[in-house]
C-alpha positions as CSV (number, residue, x, y, z in Angstrom):
1,K,76.2,120.9,157.5
2,R,79.8,122.1,157.9
3,P,82.5,119.6,158.5
4,R,84.1,120.0,161.9
5,L,87.3,118.5,163.3
6,A,86.7,116.0,166.1
7,R,89.2,114.1,168.3
8,S,88.6,110.9,170.0
9,A,90.9,109.3,172.5
10,G,93.4,107.1,170.9
11,A,91.7,107.1,167.5
12,G,93.3,110.2,166.0
13,V,91.5,112.9,164.2
14,T,88.2,112.4,162.4
15,W,85.8,114.7,160.5
16,T,82.3,114.9,161.8
17,S,79.3,117.0,160.8
18,V,78.1,119.0,163.7
19,P,76.2,122.2,162.9
20,E,76.9,125.2,165.1
21,R,73.9,126.8,166.9
22,V,73.3,130.5,166.3
23,L,70.8,132.4,168.4
24,I,69.4,135.5,166.6
25,V,67.2,138.3,168.2
26,D,65.7,141.1,166.1
27,D,62.3,142.7,166.5
28,D,61.9,142.7,162.7
29,E,60.6,139.3,161.6
30,L,61.7,139.9,157.9
31,I,65.3,140.4,159.1
32,L,65.1,137.3,161.3
33,R,63.9,135.2,158.4
34,A,66.6,136.6,156.0
35,L,69.4,135.9,158.5
36,A,68.0,132.5,159.3
37,R,67.8,131.6,155.6
38,I,71.4,132.7,154.9
39,L,72.9,131.0,157.9
40,E,70.9,127.7,157.5
41,A,71.9,127.5,153.9
42,S,75.6,127.7,155.2
43,G,74.9,124.8,157.5
44,Y,74.2,126.6,160.8
45,V,71.3,125.7,163.0
46,T,69.4,129.0,164.0
47,R,67.0,129.8,166.6
48,C,65.2,133.1,166.2
49,Y,63.5,135.4,168.7
50,L,61.5,138.6,168.3
51,T,62.2,140.0,171.8
52,P,65.3,140.1,173.9
53,E,63.5,138.8,176.9
54,E,62.3,135.7,175.1
55,A,65.8,135.2,173.8
56,L,67.3,135.5,177.3
57,G,64.9,132.9,178.5
58,A,65.9,130.4,175.9
59,I,69.8,130.9,176.0
60,A,70.4,128.2,178.6
61,D,68.3,125.6,176.7
62,E,69.7,126.6,173.3
63,N,73.4,126.7,174.3
64,P,74.4,128.7,171.2
65,V,78.0,129.0,170.0
66,V,77.1,132.4,168.5
67,I,74.5,135.1,169.5
68,I,73.5,137.8,167.0
69,S,71.4,140.7,168.2
70,D,70.0,143.8,166.7
71,Y,70.9,147.0,168.4
72,M,67.6,149.0,168.2
73,M,64.8,147.0,169.8
74,P,62.0,148.1,172.1
75,G,62.4,147.3,175.8
76,M,66.2,146.6,175.7
77,D,68.8,147.6,173.3
78,G,71.2,145.1,171.8
79,V,74.2,146.1,173.9
80,E,72.3,145.5,177.1
81,F,70.8,142.2,175.7
82,L,74.3,141.0,174.9
83,K,75.6,142.0,178.3
84,R,72.9,139.9,179.9
85,A,73.5,137.1,177.3
86,R,77.2,137.0,178.4
87,E,76.2,136.5,182.0
88,R,74.0,133.5,181.1
89,S,76.3,132.0,178.4
90,P,79.8,133.4,178.8
91,G,81.2,131.0,176.1
92,S,78.9,132.3,173.4
93,V,80.4,134.7,171.0
94,R,78.3,137.9,170.7
95,I,77.7,139.8,167.5
96,L,75.8,143.1,167.2
97,C,73.8,144.0,164.0
98,T,73.4,147.8,163.6
99,A,72.5,150.5,161.3
100,A,75.2,153.1,160.4
101,E,73.7,155.8,162.7
102,D,74.1,153.4,165.8
103,F,77.7,152.6,164.9
104,K,79.4,154.8,167.5
105,I,77.4,153.4,170.4
106,A,78.0,149.9,169.1
107,L,81.7,150.5,168.8
108,Q,81.8,151.3,172.5
109,A,80.2,148.0,173.2
110,V,83.0,146.2,171.3
111,N,85.6,148.2,173.2
112,A,83.9,147.3,176.5
113,G,84.2,143.6,175.6
114,E,80.6,142.8,175.3
115,V,80.7,142.2,171.7
116,F,83.0,140.1,169.3
117,R,82.2,142.1,166.1
118,I,79.6,144.4,164.7
119,I,77.7,143.7,161.4
120,S,76.3,146.7,159.7
121,K,72.8,146.8,158.3
122,P,72.2,146.2,155.5
123,W,74.8,143.5,155.6
124,H,76.9,141.9,152.8
125,Q,76.3,138.2,152.8
126,Q,80.1,137.4,152.4
127,E,80.9,139.6,155.3
128,L,78.2,138.2,157.4
129,L,79.3,134.6,156.8
130,A,83.0,135.4,157.2
131,T,82.2,137.1,160.6
132,L,80.3,134.1,161.6
133,A,83.0,131.7,160.6
134,Q,85.5,133.8,162.6
135,A,83.2,133.8,165.6
136,V,82.8,130.0,165.5
137,E,86.5,129.6,165.2
138,S,87.1,131.9,168.1
139,S,84.7,129.8,170.2
140,R,86.4,126.6,169.1
141,L,89.8,128.0,170.0
142,R,88.6,129.2,173.4
143,R,87.1,125.7,174.1
144,E,90.3,124.0,173.0
145,N,92.4,126.3,175.2
146,E,90.2,125.5,178.2
147,R,90.5,121.8,177.4
148,L,94.3,121.9,177.1
149,T,94.6,124.1,180.3
150,A,92.6,121.6,182.3
151,E,94.7,118.8,180.8
152,V,97.9,120.5,181.8
153,Q,96.5,121.1,185.3
154,R,95.6,117.4,185.6
155,Q,99.0,116.4,184.5
156,N,100.7,118.8,186.8
157,G,98.8,117.3,189.6
158,Q,100.0,113.9,188.7
159,L,103.5,115.1,188.5
160,R,103.2,116.6,192.0
161,E,102.0,113.3,193.3
162,I,104.9,111.4,191.6
163,N,107.4,113.9,193.0
164,L,106.0,113.6,196.6
165,R,106.3,109.7,196.3
166,L,109.9,110.0,195.0
167,E,110.8,112.4,197.8
168,E,109.3,109.9,200.3
169,M,111.3,107.1,198.8
170,V,114.6,109.1,199.0
171,R,113.9,109.9,202.7
172,Q,113.4,106.2,203.6
173,P,116.8,104.7,204.7
174,D,116.4,101.4,202.8
175,T,115.8,103.1,199.4
176,A,118.1,106.0,199.9
177,G,121.1,103.8,199.8
178,L,119.8,102.0,196.7
179,I,119.2,105.2,194.8
180,R,122.6,106.7,195.7
181,E,124.4,103.4,194.6
182,V,122.7,103.5,191.2
């Protein structure tokens, strides 16, 4: 399990061991097993599916941080699968696994914003793990950004309320004189 930074209110920063969930879809069972073995050895929790339809049905329950898809699959290609996966789980980072001959089409998917990165087949283990670590970090940063944005909006709302109360106090004759004298 990979250590992950966690924050708790008032308690500072602590390290916890929370494995990241990775959903993998490929119509080749040997590739699924190989990817799962590599990722699980690095501390990730994997869920593997042989068909895009099966994987799409599981996305809501699995809540993956990262989704890895093969490009060439019967019934639905990886770009279409990742597009649909994005609709169901917009916060999941999407990675496309493809052979060299599919690279041009896959690159269009990256440019269209459906895919975070492309991993070529056959992959290099270090490149695969580095890409996954970057995807997890990208997801963490996006979640942290969303959390901080919500916190700033909440605090801005509190400040608006305080300002309204202060403006009301200034308009009242009794407090207006007191405030001016100070």
